[in-house]
N, C-alpha and C positions, 0 to 999 in steps of 0.2 A: 210769674207773679210771686213765686216763693223767693226767688232771688231778690226781688224788690223789698219784700218783707224783711228778709235777712239782712239786707244792706241798709235798713233804716230809711227807706225811700218815703215812707209815710210818717206823718206826725200824729201823736195821740189825739184822737177825736176827729181826725180828718175824714171828710166824706170822700169816697172813692168813686169818681165819675167813670163809668164803664166805657163810654164812647171816647173820652179823652185818653184813657189808658190804652184802649185798643189802638187808637191812632198812634200813640207813642211807641207801641211795640210792633206796629204794622200788621195787626190781625183784625178780624172782624169782631164785633162785640160778643158774639156767641161763645167762642172759646175763652175769652176773658171772663165772661159771666160764669162759665163752668169752673174755671180755675178759682175764682173768688168763692164760689159755693163750696168747693173742696176745702179751701183755706178756712172758711167759716165753720165747716164741720170739724176742723182740727182746733178751733178756738183761736185762730190767729187773726181772723177778721170777723167783725160783727155784721150780721145781717139783720137789719131792722125792717120788719114787715112794712111794706108800703113806702119805705124811705130809701132803701138801697143798702149799700155796703159802706162800712166805716172801719177805720183803723181804731182798735180799742184804746180808750183813754182810761188807763188804770188809776184808781184812787190809791192814796197812800195805804189805806187799810187792805186793799186788794193785794198790793205789792208785799206788804208785811205777811199776809196769809201765804202768798207764794214763796216768800223767803223761808217761812217756817216749814212749809212742805219740803223745800229743798234741803233744809237742815235735817229733816226726818229721813230723806233719801240718803244723805251722807252718813247719818248714824247707822242706817241699815247696811249700807255698803261697807262700813268700817267694822261692823259687828258680825257680818255674815261673810267674811272673806274665807271661803272654803279651800282656796288654793294656797293658803298660807300667806306669810308676809312678803315673800319675794315679789309678787305682782304689784303690791302696794308700794314697796320701795322703788321698784322700777318706774312705776307711774309717776311717783313724786320726784325722783331724781331726773326725769326728763323735762321737768317744768322749769322754765326760766322765771325766777321771782319777779322780774319786771313785767311779766305777763299777768300778774295778779293772782289772787286766791281763786278766782272763778275758774281759771285754767287748771289749777290744782284740783279743785272740786270735781270738775268734769272728768279728769283723768282717774281720780279715785273711784268715782261711780262706774266709769266705763270698765275698769279692771275687775269689778266684783264678780263678773261671770253670770249675772242674773239679767237676762235680756229684757224682761218686763220692767225691772227697775231702771235699766239703762234707757229704754225707750221712753218711759214716763219722765225721767230726768231731762231727756232731750226735748220733749214737748213742753216741759216746764220752762226750760231755758228759752224756747221759742216765744213763750208768752211774756217772758221777762226781758227779751232782747233789747228793747229800747232803753230800759232801766239799766241793764248790765253795761251797755255801751257807754251810756252817760256816766255811770259810776266809774268805769275804768278810765274814761277820758279825764275825769276830774281827780284821778289817782286816789280815790277813796278806798279802793281795795289794794292798798299799798304793798310795795315790794317787801317791806319789813315783816308784815304779817305773813305773807307768803313764804318768805325765807324761814321764819320760825316754824311754820307748819310743815314745810318740806323737811327740815332737820328732824322734827319729831317723828315724821313718817319713816324717813330713811333709817333712823336709829331704832325703829320698831316700838316707839313709845306711844302706842295707840290710845291709852287712857289720857295721856297728856294732850295728844292731838284732839281728842274729843272735847277736852276742856278748852283748848284754844279755839276750836270751832264755835263752842257755845258763847265764849266771850266775843268773838268776831260777830256772830249773828246778833247779839244784844246791841252792839254798837251799830251794826248795819241797819237794824230795824229802827233804832233811835234816830238815825239821820235820814231815814226814808222819806218822811214828810217834806223835808227841805229839797231832797233830790227830785221828788215827784213835782213839787212846785216849780222847779227850774225847767222841767220838761213841758209844762203846760204853756 
């Protein structure tokens, strides 16, 4: 079930019919129901009492809130780098700008050494998965922005990187309503 969610198998707002899904994966409904309950506990699937399970339909305001939380996670990772600049530089230099800024952000948070922050960021990415995939597919998190941020990181210009991230998130949040409308 987790692979289905990660692969974008469900569309926002889609009802998840347990019996159909069980037949699709070749299992009885009970383990599918248990897997969906687990995913609901992680916030990746919605359970609506008396109505079943649904893939969450995020509103633009929800996505903006999640993007702002992601920005805070990045800020924390970039201001709490106890292992010095080397891991930041290494994380940034391993990113292909064509993979977009989200790949860079994931690497920067992962290198911070704070497992709670890293796990929270991973869960946040899970909630944003459909939006991030659509954003990348439309090349809205372009290679130019990633390249500029990678250069600032590799050169150790963390204050400049933080300013670039702020500008990126301002633009990202401004275009979020249009992106969410495309997903609906």
